[in-house]
C-alpha positions in Angstrom: -11.0 -22.7 -24.2 -10.9 -20.4 -21.1 -8.5 -18.0 -19.4 -7.7 -18.4 -15.8 -5.8 -16.1 -13.5 -2.6 -17.5 -12.1 -1.2 -17.2 -8.6 0.7 -14.1 -9.7 -2.3 -12.6 -11.4 -1.2 -13.4 -15.0 -3.5 -15.1 -17.5 -3.3 -18.8 -18.3 -5.0 -20.6 -21.1 -6.9 -23.8 -20.4 -7.6 -25.9 -23.4 -8.5 -29.6 -23.7 -7.2 -30.5 -20.2 -3.9 -28.7 -20.8 -2.7 -25.4 -19.3 -0.6 -22.9 -21.3 1.3 -19.8 -20.1 1.9 -16.7 -22.3 5.2 -16.9 -24.1 5.1 -13.6 -26.1 2.9 -11.3 -28.0 3.9 -10.1 -31.5 1.8 -8.2 -34.1 -1.4 -8.8 -32.2 -0.8 -12.6 -31.9 -0.3 -14.1 -28.5 1.9 -17.2 -28.4 1.3 -19.7 -25.6 3.5 -22.6 -24.5 2.6 -25.6 -22.4 2.8 -25.0 -18.7 5.2 -27.9 -18.4 7.4 -26.2 -21.0 10.7 -27.7 -19.8 9.6 -31.1 -20.8 6.8 -30.4 -23.4 7.2 -28.3 -26.6 3.5 -27.9 -27.3 2.4 -24.4 -28.4 -0.8 -22.6 -29.4 -1.5 -19.0 -30.6 -4.5 -16.7 -30.1 -5.6 -13.5 -31.8 -6.2 -10.1 -30.1 -9.9 -11.1 -29.6 -8.7 -14.3 -27.8 -9.9 -16.5 -30.6 -7.8 -19.6 -31.4 -5.5 -19.0 -34.4 -3.4 -22.1 -34.4 -4.4 -25.4 -32.9 -2.0 -26.8 -30.2 0.8 -29.0 -31.3 1.3 -32.4 -29.8 2.1 -32.7 -26.1 4.7 -35.1 -24.6 2.4 -35.9 -21.7 -1.3 -36.8 -21.1 -3.9 -34.0 -20.3 -4.6 -33.2 -16.6 -8.1 -31.9 -16.3 -7.8 -32.0 -12.5 -5.1 -29.3 -12.7 -7.4 -27.1 -14.7 -10.3 -27.5 -12.2 -7.9 -26.7 -9.3 -6.6 -23.7 -11.1 -10.1 -22.4 -11.7 -11.1 -23.0 -8.1 -8.0 -21.2 -6.7 -8.5 -18.2 -9.0 -12.1 -18.0 -7.8 -11.0 -18.2 -4.2 -8.4 -15.4 -4.7 -11.1 -13.2 -6.4 -13.6 -13.8 -3.6 -10.9 -13.1 -0.9 -10.5 -9.5 -2.3 -14.1 -8.8 -3.2 -16.0 -10.2 -0.2 -15.8 -10.3 3.6 -16.7 -14.0 3.8 -14.8 -16.1 6.3 -11.8 -17.9 4.8 -13.3 -21.4 5.6 -16.6 -20.5 3.9 -14.7 -19.5 0.7 -12.7 -22.7 0.7 -15.8 -24.9 1.4 -18.0 -23.3 -1.2 -15.3 -23.4 -3.9 -14.4 -27.1 -3.3 -17.9 -28.6 -2.5 -18.5 -29.6 -6.2 -15.0 -31.0 -6.8 -14.9 -34.8 -7.2 -12.8 -36.9 -4.9 -10.4 -37.7 -7.7 -9.8 -34.0 -8.4 -9.6 -33.1 -4.7 -6.3 -35.0 -4.5 -4.8 -32.3 -6.7 -5.9 -29.5 -4.4 -3.3 -27.9 -2.0 -3.7 -28.6 1.7 -6.4 -26.6 3.5 -3.8 -24.6 5.4 -2.1 -23.6 2.1 -5.5 -22.4 0.7 -6.1 -20.5 3.9 -2.7 -18.8 3.7 -3.3 -18.0 0.0 -6.6 -16.2 0.9 -5.1 -14.3 3.8 -2.1 -13.2 1.8 -4.4 -12.0 -1.0 -6.6 -10.1 1.5 -3.6 -8.4 3.3 -2.1 -7.5 -0.1 -5.3 -5.8 -1.2 -5.6 -4.0 2.1 -2.0 -2.7 2.0 -2.7 -1.4 -1.6 -5.8 0.3 -0.2 -3.8 1.8 2.7 -1.1 3.1 0.3 -3.7 4.7 -1.9 -5.4 6.4 1.1 -2.0 7.6 2.4 -1.0 9.0 -1.0 -4.3 10.8 -1.4 -4.1 12.3 2.1 -0.5 13.4 1.7 -1.4 15.1 -1.6 -4.3 16.9 0.2 -1.9 18.0 3.0 0.6 19.3 0.5 -2.2 21.2 -1.2 -3.4 22.7 2.1 0.2 23.6 3.1 0.7 25.2 -0.3 -2.4 27.3 0.0 -1.3 28.4 3.5 2.1 29.4 2.2 0.5 31.5 -0.5 -1.8 33.1 2.1 1.2 33.9 4.4 3.1 35.4 1.5 0.1 37.6 0.6 -0.3 38.6 4.2 3.4 39.6 4.4 3.0 41.6 1.2 -0.1 43.4 2.5 -2.3 41.9 -0.2 -4.4 39.8 2.1 -5.5 40.6 5.6 -6.8 38.5 8.5 -10.3 37.2 8.1 -13.0 39.8 9.1 -15.5 39.1 11.8 -19.1 39.8 11.1 
């Protein structure tokens, strides 16, 4: 049993070659449903500490371990895209080098993986830029606020111009 980050950043549960998405959380119990929930009614539940509470019910399809391996590789690529400055091709190559040929057929095309990494990088950079802009605008407002207070004090005769030594 392991948890893998999805394309949208949410947690998925990988168990026995099947993937589960979170359905709901109630009273500290998280209920998961099969990723193919439109066709399959299998469910499983975990406790707050991510331990298995209820074993999965029967699936209406066979397990797909290749899908789990691909999901794990893609999550690792997204993580490395944000945390490192490695070239896109190096990230893809290092994450797919140990994948068997049978599993490689389940991988997206190389161009799709490249776009995924580039989108993740540009999204993380735009969040960084927004944070920097917000911090600098707060600082400017604080400086403007202190200047306004100084001007009011100057007009009231409380503060004078700075003295030269």
